[in-house]
C-alpha positions as CSV (number, residue, x, y, z in Angstrom):
1,M,0.2,-0.2,-0.1
2,K,1.2,3.3,-0.7
3,R,1.3,5.5,2.1
4,I,2.4,9.3,2.5
5,C,3.2,10.3,6.1
6,V,2.1,13.4,7.5
7,F,3.8,15.9,9.8
8,C,1.5,18.5,11.2
9,G,0.7,19.8,14.8
10,S,-0.9,18.7,18.1
11,N,-2.7,22.0,18.4
12,A,-5.1,23.5,15.7
13,G,-3.5,26.8,15.1
14,N,-5.3,30.4,14.9
15,D,-6.7,30.0,11.5
16,P,-9.8,27.8,11.0
17,D,-8.4,26.8,7.4
18,F,-5.4,25.0,8.8
19,V,-7.7,22.2,10.0
20,A,-9.8,22.2,7.1
21,A,-6.9,21.7,4.9
22,A,-5.7,19.2,7.3
23,R,-9.4,17.5,6.6
24,E,-9.7,17.7,2.9
25,L,-6.2,16.2,2.9
26,G,-7.4,12.9,4.7
27,E,-10.1,13.3,2.5
28,I,-8.6,12.9,-0.4
29,L,-6.0,10.6,0.1
30,A,-8.7,8.0,1.6
31,A,-10.0,8.9,-1.9
32,R,-7.0,8.3,-3.7
33,G,-6.5,4.4,-1.5
34,I,-3.3,6.3,-0.2
35,G,-3.0,5.5,3.1
36,I,-1.9,7.9,6.3
37,V,1.4,7.5,8.7
38,Y,1.1,10.3,11.4
39,G,2.0,10.9,14.8
40,G,-0.7,9.1,16.5
41,G,-2.9,11.5,18.0
42,S,-6.5,12.5,18.4
43,V,-5.9,16.4,18.8
44,G,-5.4,19.1,17.1
45,M,-4.4,19.0,13.2
46,M,-3.3,15.5,13.7
47,G,-6.9,14.8,15.0
48,A,-8.8,16.3,12.0
49,L,-6.8,14.5,9.6
50,A,-7.2,11.0,10.8
51,D,-10.8,11.5,11.2
52,A,-12.0,12.9,8.5
53,A,-9.4,9.8,6.5
54,M,-11.2,7.3,9.0
55,A,-14.2,8.6,8.2
56,A,-13.8,8.5,4.2
57,G,-12.7,5.2,4.6
58,G,-9.4,5.1,4.4
59,H,-6.1,3.6,6.4
60,V,-5.0,5.4,9.3
61,A,-1.4,4.5,11.0
62,G,-0.2,6.1,14.3
63,I,3.5,6.0,15.5
64,I,3.4,7.9,19.1
65,P,5.9,7.6,21.7
66,R,4.9,5.7,25.5
67,A,5.7,9.1,27.1
68,M,3.3,11.0,25.0
69,V,0.3,8.9,24.9
70,D,-1.3,10.6,27.3
71,A,0.3,13.7,27.0
72,E,-1.1,13.6,23.1
73,L,-4.2,11.4,23.9
74,A,-3.3,8.7,21.4
75,H,-6.1,8.2,19.2
76,P,-7.9,5.1,19.7
77,G,-10.0,4.7,16.3
78,I,-7.4,4.6,13.6
79,T,-6.5,1.9,11.8
80,E,-3.2,0.7,13.7
81,L,-1.5,2.7,16.3
82,H,2.3,1.9,17.1
83,V,3.7,2.9,20.5
84,V,7.5,3.0,20.6
85,H,9.9,4.3,23.1
86,T,11.3,7.5,21.3
87,M,11.1,10.2,18.8
88,H,14.2,8.9,17.0
89,E,12.0,5.3,16.9
90,R,9.3,7.0,15.8
91,K,10.6,8.5,13.1
92,A,12.5,5.9,11.8
93,L,9.6,3.8,11.7
94,M,7.5,6.4,10.2
95,S,10.0,6.6,7.2
96,R,10.0,2.9,6.5
97,M,6.3,3.1,6.4
98,S,6.0,5.9,3.9
99,T,6.4,6.2,0.4
100,A,6.5,10.2,1.0
101,F,6.5,12.7,3.5
102,L,4.7,16.0,3.8
103,A,4.2,18.7,6.4
104,L,1.0,21.0,7.1
105,P,1.3,23.6,9.4
106,G,2.8,22.9,12.9
107,G,5.7,23.7,15.0
108,F,8.8,22.4,16.2
109,G,7.6,18.9,15.8
110,T,6.3,19.7,12.7
111,M,9.7,20.9,11.4
112,D,11.9,18.4,13.0
113,E,10.3,15.7,11.4
114,L,9.9,17.3,8.0
115,F,13.9,18.6,8.3
116,E,15.1,14.8,9.0
117,S,13.1,13.4,5.9
118,L,14.7,15.9,4.0
119,T,17.6,15.9,5.1
120,W,17.9,12.4,4.7
121,S,16.4,12.6,0.9
122,Q,19.5,15.2,0.8
123,L,22.0,12.2,2.3
124,G,20.5,10.0,-0.4
125,L,19.6,7.7,2.1
126,H,15.5,8.1,0.7
127,E,14.2,8.9,-2.4
128,K,10.8,9.7,-1.3
129,P,9.4,13.0,-1.9
130,C,9.3,15.7,0.5
131,G,6.8,18.4,0.3
132,L,4.6,21.1,2.4
133,L,1.2,22.2,2.3
134,N,1.7,25.9,2.2
135,V,-2.1,26.7,4.0
136,N,-2.6,30.6,3.3
137,R,1.2,31.2,3.1
138,F,1.7,29.6,6.5
139,F,5.5,28.2,5.0
140,D,6.3,31.2,2.6
141,P,9.0,32.6,5.6
142,L,10.4,29.6,5.2
143,L,10.6,28.9,1.9
144,E,12.4,32.5,1.5
145,F,15.0,31.1,4.2
146,L,15.6,28.2,2.0
147,D,15.6,30.2,-0.8
148,T,18.0,32.7,0.9
149,A,20.1,29.5,2.1
150,A,20.6,28.5,-1.6
151,A,21.7,31.7,-2.8
152,Q,23.9,32.1,-0.2
153,G,25.6,28.7,-1.0
154,F,24.4,26.4,2.0
155,I,21.9,24.5,-0.1
156,P,22.8,23.5,-3.5
157,P,20.2,24.4,-6.0
158,E,19.3,20.1,-6.9
159,H,18.8,19.9,-3.4
160,R,16.7,22.8,-2.3
161,R,14.3,21.2,-5.2
162,L,13.6,18.7,-3.0
163,L,11.3,20.6,-1.3
164,L,7.8,20.5,-2.8
165,D,5.7,23.0,-2.1
166,E,2.0,23.8,-3.0
167,S,-1.2,25.5,-1.3
168,T,-3.5,22.9,-2.0
169,P,-3.9,19.2,-0.9
170,Q,-4.6,17.8,-4.6
171,G,-2.0,20.1,-6.4
172,L,1.1,19.1,-3.4
173,L,-0.4,15.5,-3.8
174,D,-0.3,15.7,-8.0
175,K,3.5,17.1,-7.4
176,I,4.4,14.1,-5.6
177,D,3.3,11.9,-8.0
178,R,5.6,13.4,-10.5
179,F,8.5,13.8,-8.5
180,P,11.3,11.8,-9.7
181,Q,12.4,8.5,-8.2
182,S,14.7,5.9,-9.2
């Protein structure tokens, strides 16, 4: 089964469009028969994504560290829930289970997971697409930073192109489908 790992916040953020985008993404992935791998939470963006996918008949696999089960309220209604010991184990299992990675708006954890996956791609440890769902231009400052880092010689142009971005779930999934893989 093709599975996309979605990194997103355990908070909903201040803009209702963020949660709406998470729900839309969950519905579209389910409709396309693409499974979701995510952080395993039942709240915030994570909960909205999982609930929408499950309601649409999708397959949702959550991966959550034992210490966060209570803090993040592990989702009891998803297809499968994997409880691991550490964040490192979480990210490694997410990577093994996924054919692509994408991030919705979120905070430190979302960025950590996205950048680790992107770095692994840069290093040639995988050839899976990485993308940002740039809801209401949330990621524009980050994209500007990455363009500056590339212009200043810290990110080679071919590596800067590893991070896809689009403002709609459909558009981002289409870019992921066209991403060159060996």
